[in-house]
C-alpha positions in Angstrom: 0.0 0.0 0.0 1.3 3.5 -0.9 0.9 6.3 1.6 0.2 10.0 0.8 0.4 12.8 3.3 -1.7 15.8 2.2 -2.6 18.8 4.3 -6.3 19.6 4.4 -8.6 22.2 5.9 -11.8 21.2 7.8 -14.5 23.7 6.9 -17.4 25.0 9.0 -19.5 22.1 7.7 -16.9 19.7 9.1 -15.9 18.6 5.6 -12.6 18.0 3.9 -12.0 18.2 0.2 -8.6 17.0 -1.2 -7.1 16.7 -4.6 -4.9 13.6 -5.1 -2.0 13.5 -7.4 -2.8 12.6 -11.0 -0.9 9.3 -10.8 -3.1 8.0 -7.9 -4.8 4.8 -9.0 -8.6 4.4 -8.8 -10.0 2.1 -6.2 -10.6 1.8 -2.5 -8.4 3.6 0.1 -8.2 3.9 3.8 -8.4 7.5 5.1 -6.9 8.5 8.4 -7.6 12.0 9.8 -5.1 13.3 12.4 -6.3 16.4 14.2 -3.7 18.2 16.3 -4.6 18.4 20.0 -4.0 21.6 21.9 -2.0 19.5 24.4 0.2 17.7 21.9 3.0 20.2 21.4 6.4 19.2 22.8 6.7 22.5 24.7 3.5 22.0 26.6 4.3 18.4 27.2 7.7 19.3 28.7 6.2 22.1 30.7 3.6 19.8 32.1 6.3 17.2 32.9 8.4 19.7 34.8 5.4 21.2 36.6 4.5 17.7 37.7 8.1 17.2 39.0 7.8 20.4 41.0 4.5 19.2 42.6 6.0 15.8 43.5 9.6 16.2 44.8 11.8 13.2 45.0 11.4 11.2 48.2 15.2 10.6 48.4 18.2 11.9 46.6 20.9 9.3 45.6 24.6 9.9 45.5 26.6 9.2 42.4 28.2 6.3 44.2 24.8 4.8 45.0 23.6 5.2 41.4 26.8 3.6 40.1 26.5 0.7 42.5 22.9 0.1 41.5 23.7 0.2 37.8 26.7 -2.2 38.3 24.4 -4.6 40.2 21.7 -4.3 37.5 24.2 -5.0 34.7 25.6 -8.0 36.5 22.1 -9.5 36.7 21.9 -9.5 32.9 24.2 -12.5 32.4 
């Protein structure tokens, strides 16, 4: 199956009209409509992530040595 990505505008009647390239064959096709969400931008996602971190501070901070020891133990368990 061949995929085409075409920008479209949804009008006030909630309709989309698209013009496919001339070499598009006749026949059945699956149509997928992806509408951007106001919450889908990376910036808002990151902002939300960091805000959530601020609301839920870490229960305990680990030293570099503790983290290294944990990672070494985890890697050793892979064998």
